[in-house]
N, C-alpha and C positions, 0 to 999 in steps of 0.2 A: 803526528805519525800515524799511519794507517796500519792498524794491527790485524785487519781482516785478511791481508795478504800473507802475513808472517806471524802466525799465532805462536805463543810462547811454548805450548805443548801440543804436539800433533795428536789428534784424536782419530786414530785409524781403526778403532775397535767397532766392529759391526755386530749388532745384536742379531743372533739367529732366531728366527721365529719358527717354531715347530707347528705341526698340524694340531697338536694338543692345545697349544696356546690359542690358535685360531678357533678351534672348536669351543674352548672355554669362553672366549670373547663373544662368539656368536650366541652361545647359550645365555650369557649375561645380557646381551642386547635384546634377545627375544623375551627374557624375563622382564626386563624393564619396559619393553613395549607392551607386554601383556598387562602389567600393573597400570601403566598410563591409560590403556584402553578401558580397563575395568573401572578405574576412577573417573575417567571421562564419561563413560556411559552412566555411571551412578550420578554424576553431577548433572548430566543432561536429563536424566530421569527426574531428579529433584527439581530442576528448572521447569520442566514441562508439567509435572503432576503434583508439585508441592510436597507436603509432608508424606503423603502416601507413596510418592515416588522415591522418597528417602528411606522410608521404613521397610517397604516390601523387599527390596534387594538385600537389606541387612538380614531380614528374617529368612530369606531364601538362602543366604550364605551360611547360615548356622550349620546345616548338615555337612556342607562341603568342608568347612573349617574343622568340624569334628572329625571327619575322615582323615583330613590332613594331619591333625594332632595325633590320631591313633597310629597312622603310618610312621610319623616321626618317632613316636614312642617305641614302636617295634623295631626300629632301626632300619 
């Protein structure tokens, strides 16, 4: 019996997508892309320059992460 032509329960509900949902999805995608780019750059730096290429980006990220932590603390 072919159930694809006659489903037991019709699903006529359509999900409305608001502009806010689209903006949140876009922001999430940009965040993930930035994380992948940063980690990829760090990996490439490590592959090209060895231990120095691994350590220097970590040392350079300390002030940036400190500022982010302060901003998160302030709200």
